[in-house]
C-alpha positions in Angstrom: -226.7 86.9 -120.4 -224.1 89.6 -121.1 -224.8 93.2 -120.3 -224.4 94.1 -124.0 -222.3 97.2 -123.2 -221.6 99.4 -126.1 -218.0 100.6 -125.9 -217.5 104.1 -127.5 -214.3 105.3 -125.8 -211.4 103.8 -123.8 -213.1 104.9 -120.5 -215.9 102.5 -121.3 -213.6 99.5 -120.8 -214.1 97.9 -117.4 -210.4 98.1 -116.7 -210.6 101.9 -116.8 -213.9 102.3 -114.9 -216.6 101.3 -117.3 -219.3 98.6 -116.9 -218.3 95.0 -117.3 -219.4 93.3 -120.5 -220.3 90.0 -118.7 -222.2 89.9 -115.4 -221.0 86.3 -114.9 -217.6 85.1 -115.9 -217.2 83.4 -119.3 -214.3 81.0 -119.1 -212.6 78.3 -121.0 -213.6 75.0 -119.2 -216.0 72.7 -121.0 -218.4 71.9 -118.1 -220.9 70.0 -120.2 -223.7 68.5 -118.0 -225.5 65.6 -119.6 -229.2 65.1 -119.1 -229.9 64.5 -115.4 -232.6 61.9 -116.1 -230.1 59.9 -118.2 -227.6 60.1 -115.4 -230.1 58.9 -112.8 -231.2 56.1 -115.1 -227.7 54.8 -115.2 -227.2 55.3 -111.5 -230.2 53.1 -110.7 -228.3 50.1 -112.1 -225.5 50.2 -109.6 -227.8 51.3 -106.8 -230.2 48.4 -107.2 -227.2 46.0 -107.6 -225.7 47.5 -104.3 -222.3 47.6 -106.1 -220.8 51.1 -105.8 -217.1 50.4 -106.5 -214.5 47.7 -107.0 -215.3 47.0 -110.6 -219.1 47.4 -110.5 -221.4 46.9 -113.5 -221.2 50.5 -114.9 -217.4 50.7 -114.7 -217.1 47.4 -116.6 -219.6 48.5 -119.2 -217.9 51.9 -119.5 -214.5 50.3 -120.1 -216.0 48.1 -122.9 -217.8 51.1 -124.4 -214.7 53.3 -124.4 -212.6 50.5 -125.9 -215.1 50.3 -128.8 -215.2 54.1 -129.3 -211.4 54.2 -129.5 -211.0 51.1 -131.6 -208.8 49.2 -129.1 -208.9 45.9 -127.3 -208.6 47.2 -123.7 -209.6 50.2 -121.6 -208.8 50.5 -117.9 -210.7 53.2 -115.9 -209.1 55.2 -113.0 -210.3 57.6 -110.4 -208.5 60.4 -112.3 -206.2 61.0 -115.1 -203.3 61.7 -112.7 -203.1 58.1 -111.6 -203.9 56.8 -115.1 -200.7 58.6 -116.4 -198.6 57.8 -113.3 -199.3 54.0 -113.3 -198.9 53.8 -117.1 -195.5 55.5 -116.9 -194.4 53.2 -114.0 -195.6 50.1 -115.9 -193.8 50.9 -119.1 -190.6 52.8 -118.2 -187.4 50.9 -118.9 -185.8 49.6 -115.8 -182.7 51.2 -114.5 -183.1 54.4 -116.4 -183.9 57.8 -114.9 -185.2 60.2 -117.6 -188.5 60.8 -119.4 -188.5 62.9 -122.6 -191.4 65.4 -122.9 -192.2 68.9 -124.2 -192.2 71.9 -121.8 -195.1 73.6 -123.6 -197.9 71.4 -122.3 -200.2 71.0 -119.3 -198.7 73.0 -116.5 -198.6 70.1 -114.0 -197.5 67.3 -116.3 -193.9 67.5 -115.1 -195.2 67.2 -111.5 -197.0 64.0 -112.5 -193.7 62.6 -114.0 -191.8 63.5 -110.8 -194.3 61.3 -108.9 -193.0 58.3 -110.9 -189.4 59.0 -109.8 -188.2 60.0 -113.3 -186.6 63.2 -114.2 -188.4 65.3 -116.9 -186.1 66.0 -119.9 -187.7 68.8 -121.9 -187.4 68.9 -125.6 -188.3 71.5 -128.2 -191.6 71.6 -130.0 -192.7 71.9 -133.6 -193.7 75.6 -134.3 -196.5 74.6 -136.6 -198.2 72.0 -134.5 -197.2 73.3 -131.0 -196.4 69.7 -130.2 -193.7 67.2 -129.5 -191.8 66.3 -132.7 -189.4 63.4 -133.4 -186.9 65.9 -134.9 -186.4 67.5 -131.5 -187.3 64.6 -129.2 -184.3 62.6 -130.6 -181.9 65.3 -129.4 -183.1 64.7 -125.8 -182.7 60.9 -125.9 -179.7 59.3 -124.2 -178.7 56.1 -122.4 -180.9 57.2 -119.4 -184.1 57.7 -121.4 -186.8 55.4 -119.9 -189.9 56.6 -121.8 -191.2 59.1 -124.4 -194.3 61.0 -123.2 -196.1 62.8 -126.1 -199.0 65.1 -125.2 -201.3 66.1 -128.0 -201.8 69.9 -128.3 -205.1 71.5 -127.7 -205.8 71.9 -131.4 -205.2 68.9 -133.7 -202.6 66.2 -133.0 -198.8 65.7 -132.8 -196.9 63.7 -135.3 -198.1 60.3 -134.2 -196.5 58.4 -137.0 -193.2 60.1 -136.5 -193.2 59.5 -132.8 -194.0 55.9 -133.3 -191.2 55.5 -135.7 -188.8 57.1 -133.2 -190.0 54.7 -130.5 -189.4 51.7 -132.8 -186.0 53.0 -133.8 -184.8 53.6 -130.3 -186.6 50.8 -128.5 -188.0 53.4 -126.0 -191.6 52.9 -125.0 -194.0 55.7 -126.2 -197.1 56.9 -124.3 -199.5 59.5 -125.6 -201.1 62.0 -123.2 -204.4 62.3 -125.2 -206.4 64.3 -122.7 -207.0 67.0 -125.3 -207.7 64.6 -128.2 -210.5 62.4 -126.9 -212.8 61.1 -129.7 -210.5 62.6 -132.4 -208.8 60.8 -135.3 -205.3 60.6 -136.8 -205.1 59.6 -140.5 -208.6 58.3 -140.3 -207.9 56.1 -137.2 -209.3 56.9 -133.8 -206.9 58.3 -131.2 -206.5 55.7 -128.5 -204.6 52.8 -130.2 -201.2 54.5 -130.8 -198.0 53.9 -129.0 -197.9 51.5 -126.1 -200.8 53.3 -124.4 -202.8 56.5 -124.4 -204.2 58.3 -121.3 -207.4 60.4 -121.1 -209.3 62.5 -118.6 -212.9 62.6 -117.6 -212.6 65.7 -115.5 -215.7 68.0 -115.7 -213.6 70.5 -117.7 -212.9 67.9 -120.5 -214.9 66.6 -123.4 -216.2 63.6 -121.5 -217.5 64.7 -118.1 -217.4 62.0 -115.5 -217.3 64.5 -112.7 -213.7 63.2 -112.3 -211.9 60.2 -113.7 -209.5 59.0 -116.2 -208.7 55.9 -118.4 -206.0 54.2 -120.4 -206.5 52.6 -123.8 -204.2 50.0 -125.2 -204.0 46.9 -127.3 -201.4 45.4 -124.9 -203.1 42.6 -122.8 -200.3 42.4 -120.3 -200.2 46.1 -119.7 -204.0 46.3 -119.3 -203.9 43.5 -116.7 -201.0 45.1 -114.9 -202.9 48.5 -114.7 -206.0 46.8 -113.4 -204.0 45.2 -110.6 -202.2 48.4 -109.6 -205.3 50.6 -109.4 -207.0 48.1 -107.0 -204.3 47.7 -104.2 -202.5 45.1 -106.3 -205.1 42.4 -105.8 -205.6 39.7 -108.5 -208.4 38.2 -106.4 -209.7 38.4 -102.9 -206.6 36.9 -101.3 -203.9 37.2 -103.8 -201.7 40.4 -104.2 -199.6 40.4 -107.4 -198.4 44.0 -107.6 -197.5 47.1 -105.6 -200.9 48.8 -105.8 -202.9 51.8 -104.7 -206.5 52.8 -104.5 -207.2 54.5 -107.9 -210.5 52.8 -108.8 -213.3 54.6 -110.6 -216.5 54.4 -108.7 -220.0 53.7 -110.1 -221.3 57.3 -109.6 -218.6 58.7 -111.9 -219.2 55.9 -114.4 -222.9 56.7 -114.6 -222.0 60.3 -115.3 -219.6 59.3 -118.0 -222.1 57.0 -119.7 -224.6 59.9 -119.8 -221.9 62.2 -121.2 -221.1 59.7 -124.0 -224.8 59.6 -124.9 -224.6 63.4 -125.5 -221.2 63.4 -127.3 -222.5 63.7 -130.9 -224.7 66.6 -130.0 -222.0 68.2 -127.9 -219.5 68.0 -130.7 -222.0 69.7 -133.0 -222.5 72.5 -130.5 -218.8 72.9 -130.2 -218.5 73.0 -134.0 -221.0 75.8 -134.1 -219.1 77.9 -131.6 -215.8 77.3 -133.5 -217.3 78.2 -136.9 -218.7 81.4 -135.5 -215.4 82.4 -134.0 -213.7 81.6 -137.3 -216.1 83.8 -139.2 -215.9 86.8 -136.8 -212.1 86.6 -136.4 -211.6 87.0 -140.1 -212.3 90.7 -139.5 -209.2 90.9 -137.2 -206.2 89.9 -139.4 -203.8 90.6 -136.5 -205.2 87.6 -134.6 -204.9 84.1 -136.1 -207.3 81.3 -135.1 -205.7 77.9 -134.9 -208.0 76.0 -137.2 -209.0 72.4 -136.7 -208.3 69.9 -139.4 -211.8 69.0 -140.4 -210.6 66.2 -142.7 -210.2 64.3 -139.4 -212.7 63.8 -136.6 -212.5 66.7 -134.3 -214.3 67.8 -131.1 -213.8 71.6 -131.4 -213.8 72.0 -127.7 -211.3 74.7 -127.1 -210.6 77.9 -129.1 -206.9 78.9 -129.4 -205.7 82.1 -131.1 -202.3 83.6 -131.9 -201.6 87.3 -131.3 -199.5 88.1 -134.3 -196.7 90.7 -134.3 -199.1 93.2 -135.8 -201.5 93.0 -132.9 -201.1 96.4 -131.2 -201.2 95.3 -127.6 -199.1 93.0 -125.5 -200.6 89.7 -124.5 -200.5 90.7 -120.9 -202.5 93.9 -121.7 -205.0 91.9 -123.8 -205.6 89.4 -121.0 -205.9 92.2 -118.4 -208.5 94.0 -120.4 -210.6 90.9 -121.1 -210.4 89.7 -117.5 -211.8 93.0 -116.4 -214.7 92.5 -118.7 -215.5 89.1 -117.3 -214.0 87.2 -120.2 -211.6 84.8 -118.4 -209.2 84.1 -121.3 -206.1 82.0 -120.5 -202.5 82.1 -121.9 -201.7 78.9 -123.7 -199.5 76.8 -121.5 -197.6 79.8 -120.3 -195.1 80.0 -118.7 -193.6 76.8 -120.1 -192.6 74.3 -117.4 -188.9 74.7 -117.7 -189.2 78.4 -116.7 -191.0 77.5 -113.5 -189.4 76.9 -110.1 -189.7 73.2 -109.4 -189.3 71.2 -106.3 -187.4 68.6 -108.3 -184.7 68.5 -110.9 -185.4 68.8 -114.7 -183.2 68.7 -117.8 -183.5 71.1 -120.7 -182.5 71.2 -124.3 -182.3 74.5 -126.2 -185.9 75.7 -125.9 -185.8 79.1 -127.5 -188.7 78.4 -129.8 -190.8 77.1 -126.9 -190.2 80.3 -125.0 -191.1 82.4 -128.1 -194.3 80.5 -128.8 -195.3 80.5 -125.1 -195.8 84.3 -125.4 -198.2 84.3 -128.4 -201.3 82.2 -127.8 -204.6 82.6 -125.9 -207.5 80.4 -125.1 -210.8 82.3 -125.7 -214.0 81.7 -123.8 -215.7 78.5 -125.0 -217.6 75.5 -123.7 -221.2 74.8 -122.9 -221.7 78.1 -121.0 -220.6 80.4 -123.8 -223.4 81.4 -126.1 -223.2 82.8 -129.7 -224.0 86.2 -128.2 -221.1 85.9 -125.8 -218.8 85.0 -128.7 -219.9 88.1 -130.6 -219.2 90.2 -127.5 -215.7 88.7 -127.0 -214.7 89.4 -130.6 -216.4 92.8 -130.5 -214.1 93.7 -127.5 -211.1 92.6 -129.5 -212.2 94.8 -132.4 -212.6 97.7 -130.0 -209.3 97.1 -128.3 -207.5 97.1 -131.7 -209.2 100.4 -132.7 -208.3 102.2 -129.5 -204.9 100.6 -128.9 -203.0 103.8 -128.7 -205.3 105.3 -126.1 -205.3 102.0 -124.1 -201.5 102.0 -124.0 -201.5 105.6 -122.8 -203.9 104.6 -120.0 -201.7 101.7 -119.0 -198.6 103.9 -118.9 -200.5 106.2 -116.5 -201.1 103.4 -114.0 -199.7 100.0 -112.9 -200.7 97.0 -115.0 
């Protein structure tokens, strides 16, 4: 429960000595826990079979279930999304080439993942409307060293899937989608999962599908699916035959049980997410200086994460806004900021002109959302924003009097 503080003056803000709005932090991770009895019911299956890993019954059923949900022929489950993406890149990258084209405004560690494959991230500009990789800019980063195109979907809606597929076909460069933020969504009426050569997903507890931890790859490519299944399991094709350079990236049965229970809850979870999103949309209409990134409800959407843009008319800086909300216990996050090309890396990267990426990286916020954020919490968060707007001049004066 929030403390339901009524803010009357600037001094009532927690940043300046007032009481916090939230006794317990309200953050942005999803953290949906499925019904424990459902989880235990699934767990009894592997427990009674005495098969806890190495392609046990629940993992096999999970792969088949996810393949059906995504409308693809094959799904290969991994211990986490990290190894799902690494092994997919390694399996598909063109031999003898050294670069991978990707955007800089995306998951803050994605370039690190690429570096594990031995490829050099080559950052391209993004589309200012979708906040996603776009063929118009990706083509400028392609050269004779390009081994792969890695297209992450943004947090809200999707990238230009058709355009990226056309670019891949035109250039002959394999295309992989990082679809961690677009699980169970659709593009032009078709489920995300069957586009490009492969798509990679996460089952981390902060994501839509909570498997405690885990990841998976979807594809219609039988040869790729077979290769990935070998690589994740030490390279074994059978008990005595090694056919690939492998590692131990198998999903165990406990995680698969959790994922099954989470899938059972998905329709209800999506409706709960939809309710939170619609409430935010209704309340934020009263703050024209803040623009909600709206989900395209003509497609299947999961409504998991709430992203807003602070427009030029918003009277506080994003840094000030974040500082004030954090003090109140609202753990908002900047949207993929700073972009990866501005960070100090332990490996080399290549950049195009990314001025638009840098501009956009300063404008967006993730607001509290997920299973542990109630309707009352949402009203409190928006109420704080309304108060901050009304008292912006006094707030700026307070900040000038002390260090931010």
